[in-house]
N, C-alpha and C positions, 0 to 999 in steps of 0.2 A: 488327572492324569498327563503327565506330560509325554507329546509325542514330537519325533521329528519329520517336518514337513518339507518334501523338496517343492519349491515354489515354481511358478511360470517361468520365473528368470532365471532358474536352474539353481539359484542359490538355497541349501539346506538350512533351516533353523529351526529350534525348539519352540513349542508352543504348549502352554498349560491348557486342555481341554476339560472342560468341566461340564457336568449335567448328566443325563441317562447316556447311554452308549449309542442310541441312535441319532442324539444328539451330538456327541461328538464325533461320530462319524459324518454327520452332515456338514460339520464345522471342518473336519480334517477335507472333505473333499473340495468344499468352497475354497480355504487355504491354498490348497494345488492350483487352483485357476489365477491367483494372484501374485502379486510382486511380493519380495521380501523386504523387511523393513528397511534395509541400506538401501535400495533399488527405489522405494517409494521414497525416501527422504531424497534421494540425487534427482529423481525425475521432478519433485517438487521444487528444489532449488533452481534447477536449471529452467522451469516455468517462470519461476520469480525473475531470475535474471533477465530473461527474454521480456519479461513486461516491463522490468525497470530500464531496460535498454529501449524499449519504446517510447516510455514516458519521458526519459531524459531526449531523446531526439524530437519529440513533440514540443519540448519546451526549451531547446537549444536556443531558439532565438531571442528569448526574453532574458533580460540583465538583471539575473536576481541577486539580492542583495545576501551577503553572507550571515548565516544564522548565528546566533548568541548562545550559548548554553554549555551543558558537559559537552565531552566527546560523545559519549553514548546518545544523548538526548540529540545533538546533532546529525548525528548518523541516522536514526530512527525518523527526526522530523525531516531531513531531507529526504528520504524516500516517501514520506507520506505529502511533503509540500510537491516532489515532483509528479507524483500520481495524481492528485487530488487537481493540479494547474494545467494537467495534459486533458483531463477530461473537462474540466471548465473552459479552457482556451479552445477548446474544438465547438463549443456550444454557444459561447458567450462574445459580447464584442470588448475590447478593452476598457473601456468605460465601466462594464459590470464588475471585472475584477482586476481593477487596478490596485483597490484596497487590499487585497491579497497578495499583491507583488510586494508590498511593503513592509508585510509584518516578516518580523527577523527573530522572534523568540522562539526557539524550539520548543519550549514547554508548552507555548499556546498551540502550534501545530498538532501537538501529541494529544493536548487535553479537545480539541476539535475535532479529533482525524473522524468521528462517526456521525457527523452533520451533514445533513444534505448539501447541495453545492449553495441553493440558495440561502439558508442559515449561514453557511461558512463565509460567504460573500457579506451576509449582514453583519456577523460577528467580528470579519476584519476592518470594519470601519469603526468598530468599537473597541481596537485592540490598543493596548496600553503602549504599546510604541509606534502608533500612529500618531502622526502629528497632530490633527484635529481633522474632524468632518468636514468642515469650512475648507480647509485646505486642500483637503483630499479633491474637493469640488471643483475648486480654483484649478488644479493640476489636469485634472479631468477635461476640464472645458478646453484646457490650453491644447491638451495632445490630439492627434490627428486620428481620426475614426478609421477604423476598418470595418469592411463587413464580410 
């Protein structure tokens, strides 16, 4: 049964409520305490934008190479890379995450987005667009160490 509900945000929205009358009433009462779908989506987008701004600020000092791939892949992978590097750089030294800084394949970042930080850093040393593990080791040993 479709009911028009006025949400806590003040917007009215139609909802299809099924079940017994008591279940429909309980669901309608609960819906009145929530925000409408449009407000919920707007809040989530604002939270994501704020989180992205914080991540971008955290990695602004890094000289990240440009990602390669389709425009859509690059957009998604940039978000993933920024978020992941912001977390990793806060916890690890440059030598630990240096390989991640060199990965430029957008598809790689998308495919590895669910890995743990340790697994991500390990996988970065094996990434196809990395020069070689030996070259990375040489570059890392020449870099100044920050604590």
